[in-house]
N, C-alpha and C positions, 0 to 999 in steps of 0.2 A: 338296719336296712343298710344296704352298701348302694352308693352311686347307681351300679347297671340294675341296681334293685327298682332304686326311684323312677329310672327312666334308660332308655335306652338310645337316645339320642342328645345330642348335645343340641339341637333344636329345639326338641322338646322342652329340655331341661329351661336353657333361653325365655321362649315362650310359656311355659307356666309358670315362669315367674313376676309374670305382670297379670295385672288385672285385664278386667275387656278395657280394652280402649274406648275410650269418650265418644270416638268418632263413629264406633260402630253400634252405639245404641241406642241412637235417635229415631229411627226406625227397623221395624219389624213387623215378618208373616211367618203365621206358625200355622202348623197341624196336629193333629195328635202323633204326628209321626218324627215331623224337622221343625227347627227355630231356625228362621233365616234374620238374621241382622246387616243392613247394609248403609251405608252411604247412601242421600238423596238421589243420585243421579242414577240409580243403581235397582229403582221399580220393578224393572221389564227383567234384568237377569234374576232378580228374586224371584218372582212368581217361577221362571224355568228352574230352579232350584227344588219349588215346592211340585212341580212335574215329572220334575225327572227322578227325583229320587225313591219314589217307589220300582222304578226300572230299576234303576243301578241296584239298590236295595239287592233284589230279587237276582241280576248278575253274578254278585256275588255269594249268594247263596249256593246258585249254581254252579261255583267254582270250588268254595273253600268249602261249602256243606253248615254255612252254619248259618243260625239264627237271631236277627238284628236284637238282639236285649236293652237297649238304651236309646232314648233322643235325641242325638245330635246336636248343638246348634252348630250353625253356617255365618261366616262372617263375611260378608263382601265388600272387603275397600278398596276406593275407588283410583287410588293412583299410589305410584313405588314410592312416594317420600315417604307417606303415614306406615305404608305395610313393609318398608324397613328398619324402623324402628324398632318391629321384634324382630325381622330376621338378621338381621347387620349383615344380609349378603347380597349384593343386585343379583346373582344366580337363582334365589330361590324364588321359587313363584306361588308358594302356599303352605303351609304349616299345619301339620294335625297335633292337638294336646292331647294327650291319652287319657291325663287325671280329670281334666274338663268336658269330655264328650266331646271339641271342639276343633273347627277345622276354620280355619285364617287364610283366604285365598286371595290377590293381587288381582283384581278385576283385569286393572292394565294389559295385563300381559296376556290377560285371555283370547287374545284373536292375533297370536304372533305362534305362526307356526312352528308344532305340532298342538301346540295345547287351545285345550278347548273346556268349556264349565263343566262340560259333564264328563271329558273325561278325567278333567282333573280332581273334581269330586267324587270320584270310585276310587283311584289313588289313594285321596285323604281320607276314605272310610274305609278303606281296606286297613288302611297305617292303626284306625279305632277298634275295626273288627279283631284284629290280632293281638292289642294289648288286652281288650276287652277277654278275649277266652284263654290268653297266656299270660295270666296274674305273675306276679310274683320278679319282674324284670327277669327271665330266664331269656329271653327271645334279643339274641345275637341283632346285632343293629344289620349286619350285612343278610342274613338273612330277614329281617323286616323291609328292608327296600328290596330287594330279590326278589319278595313275594309279592310284593304291591309292582312292582314293573313289569313282573310275569302277567299279572290279572289284567294290566293295562296294555297288556301287547306291548313292551319297552318304554310306557311313559314314565319320568321323573317328575319329581319338582325343582329341579335342578335346567338352566338352559342349556345346553350341550349343540353340538354340531351335528349332532348323532350319527356319525358315522365309524364312529368306534375309533379311530385310528389313534385315541387315547390308549385304551390298552391293547390293541396291537405294538403299536411301539413300546411299550413297556416291557412285551414280550420278547420282542427281540430285542431292547436292549436289558431282560433279563430283571427287572428292577417293579415286579408284580408286588402288590403289597399284600400280608401275610395275613390268613384268613384269622388269625388271632388276633393280630392289630383292629380287624374290621370288628369284633367281636361289640366293643364298649363304645366306640364311636369311631367319628370318619374325619380325616385331617384336614385343616380349614385352610389351607392351598389352595388355590382354583383347580390348579393343573390333579393335585393328589387328590381331591375331591370329586373331581370327576371323574379318575380311575376308579374309585373307591365304589362310585354307583355304579359304573361300568364294568367291575369285577362284579357283587354280587346279583347285577340281571345275569351276567354269564355264567354264574354258577348255580344257580337256580335251573337255569334253562340247559345247563350239563344234566344237571339230577332227573329234569322232565325227558331228554334226549336216551338216557342208560339205563332209567329203571319205568318212568312212564309218570304221566298226570299224580298217578297213584303214590308214586314214590314219594311228589311232592305231600300229597296231602295225608299222607302216613305219618312223615315226620311232625305234622301239624298237630295231626292227632293224640300221639305221641305226648310233645310235649304238652296240649291241653288237658294231658290222661299227667300232668304234674312232672312225668320224665324230663332228666337234662337233656341238653342237647345233642350229647356225645350216646346215651343212650336209644333216644329217637335212631336218631341217623343207622343205629347198631340194629335198633331193632326192625325198622322200616327198610333199610337198605344191607343189612348185614355187612359193612362194612365198617372204619370206624372215622370219625369228620378228619382224622390226618390222610386215612388213604384215599378220603374222596378228594380232600385238595389237591392229592399228589397226583391220580389221575384226570382231575380239571385241568391241571397245568399242563399236564402229558399233553390232552387232548387241541389246548390253546397251539403248543410248540409243534404237533404235527398241521393244524392249520395256518399256521399264521409262516407267510412268507415274507418278504424282502418287496417280492413282487405285491404280495397283495395290498403290500402297505403304500405302492409306488400308485398303484390304482387307487385308491382309498384318495390319497390327495395328488392325484393328476393336474387337477384345476390349479396347486398353490406352488405344485413343482412349474407346471409349463409358464405360469405367472412368474415366475421366478427368474427362467431362464431367459424370458422376455426383456426382464427389467435389467437383468443381467447385460444382455444383447446387447440393448440400448447403452446400458453403462458403456460397453466396449466399443461402440458404433461412435461415440462423443467423443471417446479420446480419439479414437483413430483419425476421428476428424480433423479433431485438436491438431492432431500433429500433421496432419497434411498441410494445415494452414500455417502452422510455424513452418514448414519446410517451404512453402508457394511465396511467404517472407522473407527468409533468408535466402531464399536464391534473387527475389527481388532484390533487396539491399545487395547483394553482394556482385549483381548487374551494373546496379547504381555507382558502387566502388569503380568496378573497372569504367564505365565511362569517366 
């Protein structure tokens, strides 16, 4: 089996190679649908997981049309230091491990907007659903992440500014990452990683806009039946993946301009302008002081 056949995400690979963390096995709550493991201070959030899990599962059923046929294990970690031993990335807030039906969540980040326990759990459960229904490693990473962001209204498992300025900057500078490169794994660098997430969401949203939600579901259903991405896209959208990427890129160019980029980053631009103005003002004042001092010295010399 190829690496792609094992996992579609580098984070999935890293997490799956690790055993269950010792800090996650001390406390457990469970029912017939889900198992929750948690650190000692997180008893209340663990009970909240038990409460909202059936609701989240029903919401995913409505969107994806798939019944959940597994009993996931949800691990709540109390601090980022412990969680980072698994993710090795400060931007990551949660990880799904499909091979073990496990979700690990950094609870310390759940109160940082826009992350909530419910939406994060929904996003990661979506990953598990996709990998259960599309086995064999046929799910491209960009489609995996794009679908889960689509399902949760844009929430990803990484912390970003949320204004998509990274995507627009990439369009303006003609440095979008090709869809082919995003099929196996995402880049490790922070800026490129954020761009990969934004592109993934943008592609799926483009499919929904141009072909409807049925177009998105059609691709997933065809892949669930065993079709490759190329065949699934052609059967659902009547175009090839290459044509889909071309149309998506063209749509980005049409709706992206320097004006929109400036409006997205207006606060940062104004702050930079104010900082430069302050620096300029400082040097003007310094120059005047030196001029006054030179004049005083000249008058003293003349006297």
